PDB file of N, CA, C and O in Angstrom:
ATOM      1  N   UNK A   1      32.188 211.095   4.075  1.00  0.00           N
ATOM      2  CA  UNK A   1      32.391 209.935   4.940  1.00  0.00           C
ATOM      3  C   UNK A   1      32.918 210.421   6.291  1.00  0.00           C
ATOM      4  O   UNK A   1      33.998 211.008   6.355  1.00  0.00           O
ATOM      5  N   UNK A   2      32.186 210.190   7.344  1.00  0.00           N
ATOM      6  CA  UNK A   2      32.624 210.625   8.667  1.00  0.00           C
ATOM      7  C   UNK A   2      33.219 209.444   9.433  1.00  0.00           C
ATOM      8  O   UNK A   2      32.738 208.314   9.357  1.00  0.00           O
ATOM      9  N   UNK A   3      34.272 209.748  10.164  1.00  0.00           N
ATOM     10  CA  UNK A   3      34.927 208.714  10.966  1.00  0.00           C
ATOM     11  C   UNK A   3      34.336 208.722  12.366  1.00  0.00           C
ATOM     12  O   UNK A   3      34.027 209.778  12.917  1.00  0.00           O
ATOM     13  N   UNK A   4      34.185 207.548  12.925  1.00  0.00           N
ATOM     14  CA  UNK A   4      33.717 207.480  14.300  1.00  0.00           C
ATOM     15  C   UNK A   4      34.906 207.692  15.227  1.00  0.00           C
ATOM     16  O   UNK A   4      35.976 207.129  14.995  1.00  0.00           O
ATOM     17  N   UNK A   5      34.738 208.485  16.262  1.00  0.00           N
ATOM     18  CA  UNK A   5      35.857 208.727  17.185  1.00  0.00           C
ATOM     19  C   UNK A   5      36.217 207.458  17.953  1.00  0.00           C
ATOM     20  O   UNK A   5      35.362 206.633  18.276  1.00  0.00           O
ATOM     21  N   UNK A   6      37.502 207.334  18.231  1.00  0.00           N
ATOM     22  CA  UNK A   6      37.954 206.185  19.014  1.00  0.00           C
ATOM     23  C   UNK A   6      37.477 206.347  20.443  1.00  0.00           C
ATOM     24  O   UNK A   6      37.513 207.442  21.005  1.00  0.00           O
ATOM     25  N   UNK A   7      37.036 205.264  21.014  1.00  0.00           N
ATOM     26  CA  UNK A   7      36.580 205.342  22.395  1.00  0.00           C
ATOM     27  C   UNK A   7      37.658 204.801  23.324  1.00  0.00           C
ATOM     28  O   UNK A   7      38.421 203.904  22.964  1.00  0.00           O
ATOM     29  N   UNK A   8      37.703 205.351  24.497  1.00  0.00           N
ATOM     30  CA  UNK A   8      38.668 204.912  25.501  1.00  0.00           C
ATOM     31  C   UNK A   8      38.098 203.690  26.212  1.00  0.00           C
ATOM     32  O   UNK A   8      36.969 203.709  26.702  1.00  0.00           O
ATOM     33  N   UNK A   9      38.894 202.637  26.257  1.00  0.00           N
ATOM     34  CA  UNK A   9      38.402 201.412  26.890  1.00  0.00           C
ATOM     35  C   UNK A   9      38.810 201.359  28.349  1.00  0.00           C
ATOM     36  O   UNK A   9      39.835 201.910  28.749  1.00  0.00           O
ATOM     37  N   UNK A  10      38.001 200.697  29.117  1.00  0.00           N
ATOM     38  CA  UNK A  10      38.302 200.549  30.546  1.00  0.00           C
ATOM     39  C   UNK A  10      39.484 199.605  30.743  1.00  0.00           C
ATOM     40  O   UNK A  10      40.231 199.736  31.713  1.00  0.00           O
ATOM     41  N   UNK A  11      39.650 198.660  29.830  1.00  0.00           N
ATOM     42  CA  UNK A  11      40.750 197.697  29.950  1.00  0.00           C
ATOM     43  C   UNK A  11      42.088 198.418  29.889  1.00  0.00           C
ATOM     44  O   UNK A  11      42.966 198.167  30.714  1.00  0.00           O
ATOM     45  N   UNK A  12      42.248 199.312  28.917  1.00  0.00           N
ATOM     46  CA  UNK A  12      43.526 200.001  28.782  1.00  0.00           C
ATOM     47  C   UNK A  12      43.790 200.894  29.992  1.00  0.00           C
ATOM     48  O   UNK A  12      44.935 201.007  30.432  1.00  0.00           O
ATOM     49  N   UNK A  13      42.772 201.518  30.529  1.00  0.00           N
ATOM     50  CA  UNK A  13      42.923 202.345  31.718  1.00  0.00           C
ATOM     51  C   UNK A  13      43.338 201.491  32.911  1.00  0.00           C
ATOM     52  O   UNK A  13      44.208 201.889  33.685  1.00  0.00           O
ATOM     53  N   UNK A  14      42.729 200.336  33.061  1.00  0.00           N
ATOM     54  CA  UNK A  14      43.060 199.434  34.169  1.00  0.00           C
ATOM     55  C   UNK A  14      44.499 198.953  34.062  1.00  0.00           C
ATOM     56  O   UNK A  14      45.199 198.857  35.071  1.00  0.00           O
ATOM     57  N   UNK A  15      44.942 198.651  32.855  1.00  0.00           N
ATOM     58  CA  UNK A  15      46.320 198.186  32.643  1.00  0.00           C
ATOM     59  C   UNK A  15      47.305 199.288  33.041  1.00  0.00           C
ATOM     60  O   UNK A  15      48.289 199.026  33.733  1.00  0.00           O
ATOM     61  N   UNK A  16      47.041 200.501  32.609  1.00  0.00           N
ATOM     62  CA  UNK A  16      47.916 201.634  32.954  1.00  0.00           C
ATOM     63  C   UNK A  16      47.940 201.860  34.465  1.00  0.00           C
ATOM     64  O   UNK A  16      48.989 202.136  35.047  1.00  0.00           O
ATOM     65  N   UNK A  17      46.776 201.740  35.085  1.00  0.00           N
ATOM     66  CA  UNK A  17      46.693 201.940  36.531  1.00  0.00           C
ATOM     67  C   UNK A  17      47.499 200.872  37.271  1.00  0.00           C
ATOM     68  O   UNK A  17      48.203 201.188  38.230  1.00  0.00           O
ATOM     69  N   UNK A  18      47.405 199.624  36.842  1.00  0.00           N
ATOM     70  CA  UNK A  18      48.181 198.550  37.490  1.00  0.00           C
ATOM     71  C   UNK A  18      49.674 198.798  37.332  1.00  0.00           C
ATOM     72  O   UNK A  18      50.440 198.611  38.278  1.00  0.00           O
ATOM     73  N   UNK A  19      50.092 199.220  36.138  1.00  0.00           N
ATOM     74  CA  UNK A  19      51.512 199.507  35.897  1.00  0.00           C
ATOM     75  C   UNK A  19      51.979 200.640  36.817  1.00  0.00           C
ATOM     76  O   UNK A  19      53.026 200.533  37.455  1.00  0.00           O
ATOM     77  N   UNK A  20      51.206 201.713  36.881  1.00  0.00           N
ATOM     78  CA  UNK A  20      51.591 202.852  37.721  1.00  0.00           C
ATOM     79  C   UNK A  20      51.670 202.465  39.190  1.00  0.00           C
ATOM     80  O   UNK A  20      52.581 202.902  39.893  1.00  0.00           O
ATOM     81  N   UNK A  21      50.732 201.656  39.664  1.00  0.00           N
ATOM     82  CA  UNK A  21      50.753 201.223  41.059  1.00  0.00           C
ATOM     83  C   UNK A  21      51.954 200.332  41.355  1.00  0.00           C
ATOM     84  O   UNK A  21      52.486 200.356  42.465  1.00  0.00           O
ATOM     85  N   UNK A  22      52.380 199.553  40.376  1.00  0.00           N
ATOM     86  CA  UNK A  22      53.523 198.659  40.554  1.00  0.00           C
ATOM     87  C   UNK A  22      54.842 199.433  40.472  1.00  0.00           C
ATOM     88  O   UNK A  22      55.808 199.076  41.147  1.00  0.00           O
ATOM     89  N   UNK A  23      54.891 200.481  39.658  1.00  0.00           N
ATOM     90  CA  UNK A  23      56.136 201.169  39.348  1.00  0.00           C
ATOM     91  C   UNK A  23      56.394 202.413  40.179  1.00  0.00           C
ATOM     92  O   UNK A  23      57.545 202.737  40.472  1.00  0.00           O
ATOM     93  N   UNK A  24      55.345 203.105  40.557  1.00  0.00           N
ATOM     94  CA  UNK A  24      55.496 204.401  41.207  1.00  0.00           C
ATOM     95  C   UNK A  24      54.913 204.403  42.616  1.00  0.00           C
ATOM     96  O   UNK A  24      54.075 203.571  42.963  1.00  0.00           O
ATOM     97  N   UNK A  25      55.373 205.346  43.405  1.00  0.00           N
ATOM     98  CA  UNK A  25      54.850 205.577  44.754  1.00  0.00           C
ATOM     99  C   UNK A  25      54.379 207.027  44.806  1.00  0.00           C
ATOM    100  O   UNK A  25      55.015 207.911  44.231  1.00  0.00           O
ATOM    101  N   UNK A  26      53.292 207.264  45.477  1.00  0.00           N
ATOM    102  CA  UNK A  26      52.784 208.621  45.595  1.00  0.00           C
ATOM    103  C   UNK A  26      53.199 209.185  46.955  1.00  0.00           C
ATOM    104  O   UNK A  26      53.085 208.527  47.989  1.00  0.00           O
ATOM    105  N   UNK A  27      53.680 210.413  46.912  1.00  0.00           N
ATOM    106  CA  UNK A  27      54.034 211.127  48.136  1.00  0.00           C
ATOM    107  C   UNK A  27      53.148 212.364  48.185  1.00  0.00           C
ATOM    108  O   UNK A  27      53.177 213.189  47.271  1.00  0.00           O
ATOM    109  N   UNK A  28      52.372 212.494  49.232  1.00  0.00           N
ATOM    110  CA  UNK A  28      51.472 213.641  49.358  1.00  0.00           C
ATOM    111  C   UNK A  28      52.001 214.572  50.440  1.00  0.00           C
ATOM    112  O   UNK A  28      52.481 214.127  51.482  1.00  0.00           O
ATOM    113  N   UNK A  29      51.907 215.858  50.178  1.00  0.00           N
ATOM    114  CA  UNK A  29      52.320 216.861  51.168  1.00  0.00           C
ATOM    115  C   UNK A  29      51.235 217.922  51.269  1.00  0.00           C
ATOM    116  O   UNK A  29      50.482 218.151  50.323  1.00  0.00           O
ATOM    117  N   UNK A  30      51.168 218.551  52.405  1.00  0.00           N
ATOM    118  CA  UNK A  30      50.259 219.681  52.589  1.00  0.00           C
ATOM    119  C   UNK A  30      51.116 220.925  52.763  1.00  0.00           C
ATOM    120  O   UNK A  30      51.963 221.001  53.653  1.00  0.00           O
ATOM    121  N   UNK A  31      50.877 221.886  51.900  1.00  0.00           N
ATOM    122  CA  UNK A  31      51.617 223.145  51.968  1.00  0.00           C
ATOM    123  C   UNK A  31      50.602 224.287  51.929  1.00  0.00           C
ATOM    124  O   UNK A  31      49.479 224.101  51.461  1.00  0.00           O
ATOM    125  N   UNK A  32      50.983 225.448  52.410  1.00  0.00           N
ATOM    126  CA  UNK A  32      50.062 226.579  52.374  1.00  0.00           C
ATOM    127  C   UNK A  32      49.610 226.896  50.934  1.00  0.00           C
ATOM    128  O   UNK A  32      50.379 226.753  49.984  1.00  0.00           O
ATOM    129  N   UNK A  33      48.365 227.322  50.802  1.00  0.00           N
ATOM    130  CA  UNK A  33      47.801 227.613  49.479  1.00  0.00           C
ATOM    131  C   UNK A  33      48.629 228.644  48.725  1.00  0.00           C
ATOM    132  O   UNK A  33      48.824 228.523  47.515  1.00  0.00           O
ATOM    133  N   UNK A  34      49.111 229.644  49.426  1.00  0.00           N
ATOM    134  CA  UNK A  34      49.928 230.693  48.808  1.00  0.00           C
ATOM    135  C   UNK A  34      51.189 230.090  48.178  1.00  0.00           C
ATOM    136  O   UNK A  34      51.554 230.437  47.055  1.00  0.00           O
ATOM    137  N   UNK A  35      51.841 229.196  48.900  1.00  0.00           N
ATOM    138  CA  UNK A  35      53.055 228.558  48.388  1.00  0.00           C
ATOM    139  C   UNK A  35      52.729 227.678  47.178  1.00  0.00           C
ATOM    140  O   UNK A  35      53.465 227.691  46.191  1.00  0.00           O
ATOM    141  N   UNK A  36      51.653 226.927  47.245  1.00  0.00           N
ATOM    142  CA  UNK A  36      51.246 226.067  46.130  1.00  0.00           C
ATOM    143  C   UNK A  36      50.921 226.897  44.895  1.00  0.00           C
ATOM    144  O   UNK A  36      51.291 226.534  43.778  1.00  0.00           O
ATOM    145  N   UNK A  37      50.235 228.002  45.101  1.00  0.00           N
ATOM    146  CA  UNK A  37      49.868 228.879  43.989  1.00  0.00           C
ATOM    147  C   UNK A  37      51.105 229.452  43.305  1.00  0.00           C
ATOM    148  O   UNK A  37      51.197 229.465  42.078  1.00  0.00           O
ATOM    149  N   UNK A  38      52.049 229.924  44.105  1.00  0.00           N
ATOM    150  CA  UNK A  38      53.307 230.460  43.551  1.00  0.00           C
ATOM    151  C   UNK A  38      54.091 229.388  42.817  1.00  0.00           C
ATOM    152  O   UNK A  38      54.678 229.650  41.767  1.00  0.00           O
ATOM    153  N   UNK A  39      54.102 228.168  43.371  1.00  0.00           N
ATOM    154  CA  UNK A  39      54.809 227.047  42.747  1.00  0.00           C
ATOM    155  C   UNK A  39      54.190 226.720  41.384  1.00  0.00           C
ATOM    156  O   UNK A  39      54.905 226.589  40.391  1.00  0.00           O
ATOM    157  N   UNK A  40      52.853 226.590  41.338  1.00  0.00           N
ATOM    158  CA  UNK A  40      52.179 226.294  40.064  1.00  0.00           C
ATOM    159  C   UNK A  40      52.465 227.376  39.019  1.00  0.00           C
ATOM    160  O   UNK A  40      52.743 227.080  37.857  1.00  0.00           O
ATOM    161  N   UNK A  41      52.392 228.615  39.453  1.00  0.00           N
ATOM    162  CA  UNK A  41      52.634 229.738  38.546  1.00  0.00           C
ATOM    163  C   UNK A  41      54.056 229.695  37.985  1.00  0.00           C
ATOM    164  O   UNK A  41      54.270 229.878  36.787  1.00  0.00           O
ATOM    165  N   UNK A  42      55.006 229.455  38.856  1.00  0.00           N
ATOM    166  CA  UNK A  42      56.411 229.399  38.417  1.00  0.00           C
ATOM    167  C   UNK A  42      56.642 228.240  37.457  1.00  0.00           C
ATOM    168  O   UNK A  42      57.349 228.398  36.461  1.00  0.00           O
ATOM    169  N   UNK A  43      56.057 227.078  37.738  1.00  0.00           N
ATOM    170  CA  UNK A  43      56.183 225.927  36.843  1.00  0.00           C
ATOM    171  C   UNK A  43      55.563 226.233  35.483  1.00  0.00           C
ATOM    172  O   UNK A  43      56.113 225.877  34.441  1.00  0.00           O
ATOM    173  N   UNK A  44      54.418 226.893  35.511  1.00  0.00           N
ATOM    174  CA  UNK A  44      53.736 227.255  34.271  1.00  0.00           C
ATOM    175  C   UNK A  44      54.588 228.213  33.446  1.00  0.00           C
ATOM    176  O   UNK A  44      54.712 228.048  32.232  1.00  0.00           O
ATOM    177  N   UNK A  45      55.170 229.206  34.096  1.00  0.00           N
ATOM    178  CA  UNK A  45      55.995 230.192  33.399  1.00  0.00           C
ATOM    179  C   UNK A  45      57.251 229.568  32.805  1.00  0.00           C
ATOM    180  O   UNK A  45      57.671 229.928  31.705  1.00  0.00           O
ATOM    181  N   UNK A  46      57.846 228.632  33.536  1.00  0.00           N
ATOM    182  CA  UNK A  46      59.098 228.033  33.078  1.00  0.00           C
ATOM    183  C   UNK A  46      58.878 226.851  32.143  1.00  0.00           C
ATOM    184  O   UNK A  46      59.810 226.398  31.478  1.00  0.00           O
ATOM    185  N   UNK A  47      57.635 226.349  32.092  1.00  0.00           N
ATOM    186  CA  UNK A  47      57.350 225.203  31.223  1.00  0.00           C
ATOM    187  C   UNK A  47      57.749 223.874  31.834  1.00  0.00           C
ATOM    188  O   UNK A  47      57.781 222.855  31.145  1.00  0.00           O
ATOM    189  N   UNK A  48      58.054 223.880  33.129  1.00  0.00           N
ATOM    190  CA  UNK A  48      58.430 222.651  33.825  1.00  0.00           C
ATOM    191  C   UNK A  48      57.185 222.004  34.424  1.00  0.00           C
ATOM    192  O   UNK A  48      56.267 222.701  34.858  1.00  0.00           O
ATOM    193  N   UNK A  49      57.153 220.672  34.448  1.00  0.00           N
ATOM    194  CA  UNK A  49      56.050 220.004  35.129  1.00  0.00           C
ATOM    195  C   UNK A  49      56.322 220.053  36.625  1.00  0.00           C
ATOM    196  O   UNK A  49      57.474 220.042  37.060  1.00  0.00           O
ATOM    197  N   UNK A  50      55.256 220.105  37.402  1.00  0.00           N
ATOM    198  CA  UNK A  50      55.404 220.145  38.856  1.00  0.00           C
ATOM    199  C   UNK A  50      56.123 218.894  39.347  1.00  0.00           C
ATOM    200  O   UNK A  50      56.988 218.968  40.220  1.00  0.00           O
ATOM    201  N   UNK A  51      55.764 217.753  38.785  1.00  0.00           N
ATOM    202  CA  UNK A  51      56.375 216.487  39.204  1.00  0.00           C
ATOM    203  C   UNK A  51      57.880 216.476  38.929  1.00  0.00           C
ATOM    204  O   UNK A  51      58.652 215.973  39.746  1.00  0.00           O
ATOM    205  N   UNK A  52      58.301 217.024  37.788  1.00  0.00           N
ATOM    206  CA  UNK A  52      59.735 217.000  37.465  1.00  0.00           C
ATOM    207  C   UNK A  52      60.526 217.883  38.418  1.00  0.00           C
ATOM    208  O   UNK A  52      61.651 217.543  38.783  1.00  0.00           O
ATOM    209  N   UNK A  53      59.955 219.013  38.826  1.00  0.00           N
ATOM    210  CA  UNK A  53      60.638 219.911  39.765  1.00  0.00           C
ATOM    211  C   UNK A  53      60.800 219.222  41.117  1.00  0.00           C
ATOM    212  O   UNK A  53      61.870 219.269  41.723  1.00  0.00           O
ATOM    213  N   UNK A  54      59.736 218.586  41.580  1.00  0.00           N
ATOM    214  CA  UNK A  54      59.784 217.904  42.872  1.00  0.00           C
ATOM    215  C   UNK A  54      60.738 216.719  42.821  1.00  0.00           C
ATOM    216  O   UNK A  54      61.506 216.501  43.758  1.00  0.00           O
ATOM    217  N   UNK A  55      60.697 215.955  41.738  1.00  0.00           N
ATOM    218  CA  UNK A  55      61.605 214.808  41.591  1.00  0.00           C
ATOM    219  C   UNK A  55      63.064 215.275  41.615  1.00  0.00           C
ATOM    220  O   UNK A  55      63.909 214.658  42.264  1.00  0.00           O
ATOM    221  N   UNK A  56      63.348 216.359  40.911  1.00  0.00           N
ATOM    222  CA  UNK A  56      64.706 216.901  40.879  1.00  0.00           C
ATOM    223  C   UNK A  56      65.154 217.336  42.277  1.00  0.00           C
ATOM    224  O   UNK A  56      66.298 217.099  42.665  1.00  0.00           O
ATOM    225  N   UNK A  57      64.255 217.970  43.029  1.00  0.00           N
ATOM    226  CA  UNK A  57      64.574 218.408  44.386  1.00  0.00           C
ATOM    227  C   UNK A  57      64.866 217.208  45.293  1.00  0.00           C
ATOM    228  O   UNK A  57      65.792 217.254  46.102  1.00  0.00           O
ATOM    229  N   UNK A  58      64.091 216.153  45.162  1.00  0.00           N
ATOM    230  CA  UNK A  58      64.325 214.947  45.966  1.00  0.00           C
ATOM    231  C   UNK A  58      65.662 214.309  45.615  1.00  0.00           C
ATOM    232  O   UNK A  58      66.410 213.896  46.501  1.00  0.00           O
ATOM    233  N   UNK A  59      65.962 214.230  44.314  1.00  0.00           N
ATOM    234  CA  UNK A  59      67.254 213.651  43.896  1.00  0.00           C
ATOM    235  C   UNK A  59      68.425 214.464  44.437  1.00  0.00           C
ATOM    236  O   UNK A  59      69.414 213.891  44.894  1.00  0.00           O
ATOM    237  N   UNK A  60      68.324 215.796  44.390  1.00  0.00           N
ATOM    238  CA  UNK A  60      69.381 216.650  44.945  1.00  0.00           C
ATOM    239  C   UNK A  60      69.517 216.464  46.446  1.00  0.00           C
ATOM    240  O   UNK A  60      70.633 216.426  46.965  1.00  0.00           O
ATOM    241  N   UNK A  61      68.409 216.349  47.143  1.00  0.00           N
ATOM    242  CA  UNK A  61      68.424 216.131  48.588  1.00  0.00           C
ATOM    243  C   UNK A  61      69.116 214.813  48.926  1.00  0.00           C
ATOM    244  O   UNK A  61      69.899 214.750  49.874  1.00  0.00           O
ATOM    245  N   UNK A  62      68.835 213.771  48.165  1.00  0.00           N
ATOM    246  CA  UNK A  62      69.428 212.463  48.422  1.00  0.00           C
ATOM    247  C   UNK A  62      70.934 212.446  48.125  1.00  0.00           C
ATOM    248  O   UNK A  62      71.672 211.672  48.736  1.00  0.00           O
ATOM    249  N   UNK A  63      71.384 213.269  47.217  1.00  0.00           N
ATOM    250  CA  UNK A  63      72.826 213.355  46.910  1.00  0.00           C
ATOM    251  C   UNK A  63      73.604 213.931  48.098  1.00  0.00           C
ATOM    252  O   UNK A  63      74.786 213.634  48.268  1.00  0.00           O
ATOM    253  N   UNK A  64      72.949 214.743  48.909  1.00  0.00           N
ATOM    254  CA  UNK A  64      73.595 215.392  50.060  1.00  0.00           C
ATOM    255  C   UNK A  64      73.916 214.415  51.178  1.00  0.00           C
ATOM    256  O   UNK A  64      74.767 214.695  52.023  1.00  0.00           O
ATOM    257  N   UNK A  65      73.267 213.312  51.188  1.00  0.00           N
ATOM    258  CA  UNK A  65      73.420 212.353  52.310  1.00  0.00           C
ATOM    259  C   UNK A  65      74.790 211.767  52.362  1.00  0.00           C
ATOM    260  O   UNK A  65      75.079 210.951  53.237  1.00  0.00           O
TER     261      UNK A  65
END
């Protein structure tokens, strides 16, 4: 007896997208490729997500104010 794989619905994706747009803000930066490459490598080695490192840096910066 084979099971049919679950399919991803567009409704659930749309719901998640609406939630993310309501809850989060995107900040885009342009940095040199060399710096980005080193950052990705370091995050990979340490097991940290890139977003968590950046979020932590922003929180520390805001504490200085």
